N, C-alpha and C positions, 0 to 999 in steps of 0.2 A: 459466533462471526467468524468467518473465515475472509481470510484476507493474505493479498500478496505486497510483499513487501521487498524494500530496497535496505540496506548500511551500510552507510558507508563511511568509512574516515579519513581522516585527513595527517596529513606529513609536514611540516617545517621544508625539509628535504624529499622527501621522496611522491611519488606522484601520491594519489587518492584510490586506494583498493573498496574494493563494493562485494556486497552480496548478497543474493537474491530468494527471495522463497517465496513457501506461504507457510502460516500459522492459521488456528484456530483457540478462540478463547473466547470470551461472553463480554466483556470489555476491551474497550478500543487502549486503555491503559495496559491488559495484561496482554496483547496482544504486542504493541512494543514492545513490553519485556520480553515476552520469547524469542521476538524477533533478535534484537537483539542478544540472547543469550546463545541462537541458535549461531548468528554468525559469529562471536567471538570464540564460540568452541572449534569450526570449520577456519577464520583467517588467525588467530590470536597475534592477534595485532600490539605490535611496540611501540613505544611511543612517537605515541601518538597527538594531534593538538584540539582536533574535536572530530565528531560524533556526529553523525544526522539517520534517525530515522525515521523514513514515512513510508507508509501504509501506500502503500500504492493503488488498488481497488478493491473491494466488496467483494468478493465473491459467491456468497450465498445471497444475493438481492435477486429477484425473481422478475423477468420481463414487464410480469403485472403490475408491477407495483411500481413502471412508471405509469403518468399519464400517456395517451396519446397523445401526437399535436394537431391543431385545429389542420383543416387540407379545404380546399377550395369548393371538395367537394361537399364537407359537414357544413358546407358557409352557404351552399349554394340553397336560395327555397325554386320550388318550385311555382310556376303562375296558374 
């Protein structure tokens, strides 16, 4: 799976910093691990008090996998 992610570090006395990107892995846990590793390498945060990793969007899902919504035309019955 391929996902867009955001990793944010929060600090006691400084504003938070966020890194965004995309990663690919077979499991969501691996995506979080890779995202955190990439963000840590890019930003090198020090003295943080909390860290949040969010998988924002799965990019490899096809639109066909989503069920179409019912419309009034689909519900109309011919007399």
